[in-house]
C-alpha positions in Angstrom: -27.8 -17.0 -6.6 -26.5 -13.6 -7.8 -28.4 -14.1 -11.1 -31.5 -14.8 -9.1 -31.2 -11.7 -7.0 -30.6 -9.6 -10.1 -33.6 -11.2 -11.8 -35.9 -10.5 -8.8 -34.6 -6.9 -8.6 -35.2 -6.4 -12.3 -38.7 -8.0 -12.1 -39.7 -5.8 -9.1 -38.4 -2.6 -10.8 -40.2 -3.5 -14.0 -43.5 -4.1 -12.3 -43.1 -1.0 -10.1 -42.1 1.3 -13.0 -43.2 -0.4 -16.2 -43.0 2.6 -18.5 -39.4 3.6 -17.3 -38.5 -0.1 -17.8 -39.7 0.3 -21.4 -37.2 3.1 -22.0 -34.5 0.6 -21.1 -36.1 -2.1 -23.3 -36.3 0.4 -26.2 -32.6 0.8 -26.0 -32.1 -3.0 -25.8 -34.4 -3.6 -28.8 -32.3 -1.0 -30.7 -29.1 -2.9 -30.0 -30.8 -6.2 -31.2 -32.2 -4.6 -34.3 -28.8 -2.9 -35.1 -27.0 -6.2 -34.7 -29.6 -8.0 -36.9 -29.4 -5.4 -39.5 -25.6 -5.6 -39.7 -25.7 -9.4 -39.9 -28.3 -9.1 -42.7 -26.1 -6.6 -44.5 -23.1 -8.9 -44.2 -25.2 -11.8 -45.4 -25.6 -10.0 -48.7 -22.0 -10.9 -49.5 -22.5 -14.6 -48.8 -23.2 -16.5 -52.0 -24.8 -19.4 -50.1 -27.6 -17.2 -48.5 -31.0 -18.2 -50.1 -32.7 -14.9 -49.5 -32.9 -12.4 -52.4 -30.3 -9.7 -52.1 -32.9 -6.9 -52.5 -35.0 -8.3 -49.6 -31.8 -8.6 -47.5 -30.9 -5.0 -48.2 -34.4 -3.7 -47.4 -34.5 -5.7 -44.2 -31.0 -4.7 -43.2 -31.7 -1.0 -43.8 -35.0 -1.1 -41.8 -33.3 -2.9 -38.9 -30.3 -0.6 -38.8 -32.5 2.5 -39.0 -34.7 1.2 -36.2 -31.6 0.3 -34.2 -30.0 3.7 -34.5 -33.1 5.6 -33.7 -33.8 3.5 -30.6 -30.2 3.7 -29.4 -29.8 7.5 -29.9 -33.2 8.4 -28.3 -34.6 5.5 -26.2 -37.1 7.7 -24.3 -38.8 9.0 -27.4 -38.5 5.6 -29.0 -40.3 4.0 -26.0 -43.4 6.1 -26.9 -43.5 4.8 -30.5 -41.5 1.6 -29.9 -44.3 -0.8 -30.5 -45.5 0.9 -33.7 -42.0 0.6 -35.1 -41.5 -2.8 -33.5 -44.8 -4.0 -35.0 -43.7 -3.2 -38.5 -40.3 -4.7 -37.9 -42.0 -7.9 -36.5 -44.2 -8.2 -39.6 -41.3 -7.7 -41.9 -39.1 -10.1 -39.9 -42.0 -12.7 -40.0 -42.3 -12.5 -43.7 -38.5 -12.7 -44.0 -38.5 -15.9 -41.9 -41.3 -17.5 -43.8 -39.6 -16.8 -47.1 -36.3 -18.2 -45.7 -38.1 -21.4 -44.5 -39.6 -21.9 -47.9 -36.3 -21.4 -49.7 -34.4 -23.8 -47.4 -37.0 -26.5 -46.9 -35.1 -29.1 -48.9 -31.8 -28.4 -47.1 -33.1 -28.1 -43.5 -34.9 -30.3 -41.1 -37.5 -28.5 -39.0 -38.0 -25.6 -41.3 -41.6 -25.4 -40.3 -40.4 -24.1 -36.9 -38.7 -21.1 -38.7 -42.0 -20.5 -40.7 -44.0 -20.8 -37.5 -41.8 -18.2 -35.7 -42.4 -16.0 -38.7 -46.1 -16.4 -38.5 -46.1 -15.7 -34.8 -43.9 -12.6 -35.4 -46.5 -11.3 -37.9 -49.4 -12.0 -35.5 -47.6 -10.2 -32.7 -46.8 -7.2 -35.0 -50.5 -6.9 -35.9 -51.5 -7.1 -32.3 -49.1 -4.3 -31.4 -50.5 -2.1 -34.2 -54.0 -2.6 -32.9 -53.3 -1.1 -29.4 -49.7 0.0 -28.7 -50.2 1.4 -25.2 -51.7 -1.8 -23.9 -49.0 -3.7 -25.7 -46.4 -1.5 -24.0 -47.8 -2.0 -20.6 -48.6 -5.7 -21.0 -45.1 -6.4 -22.3 -43.5 -4.7 -19.4 -45.7 -6.6 -16.9 -45.0 -10.0 -18.5 -41.3 -9.3 -18.6 -41.4 -8.3 -15.0 -43.3 -11.4 -14.0 -40.9 -13.6 -16.1 -37.9 -12.0 -14.4 -39.4 -12.7 -11.0 -39.9 -16.4 -11.9 -36.4 -16.6 -13.3 -34.9 -15.0 -10.2 -36.8 -17.4 -7.8 -35.7 -20.4 -9.9 -32.1 -19.2 -9.9 -32.1 -18.8 -6.2 -33.7 -22.2 -5.7 -31.0 -23.7 -7.9 -28.3 -21.9 -6.0 -29.6 -23.1 -2.7 -29.8 -26.7 -4.0 -26.2 -26.6 -5.4 -25.0 -25.1 -2.1 -25.8 -28.4 -0.4 -23.3 -30.2 -2.6 -19.7 -30.5 -1.6 -17.3 -28.5 -3.7 -15.5 -30.5 -6.4 -12.0 -31.6 -5.5 -9.2 -29.9 -7.5 
């Protein structure tokens, strides 16, 4: 139930102050991009990775740069987040499609990886077309999602509360 209450609080705060929530999200995106960049950089030393080394290096550098900028100045980053994120999504989408093509013989369901790449490219293009609407809409959808998550967690907590505790 605690997760539910936290989810509802996060959802309400995000809906009440969407642009301030985006500053926090800018920081979170920075952490994710930094981790992705470091993982891609480390993957360059793995002989079994099917992605060309130069492409991995470019992707890693771009992800690490975005991550460091977003972490060091999330407020300024929030203003341009979706422009930067749009380019990162497009590049990540291309990366995923290339990966899916290269591992199609060794992997079942590679089309899902390619589809995620195509969707990332489409999302990146949509963000480039109108970043402010993208910022606001994203904050609202995240807020709504957090509210639904919180309500579902509380409902699950109340349902489990009716069950007797497990015997030790």
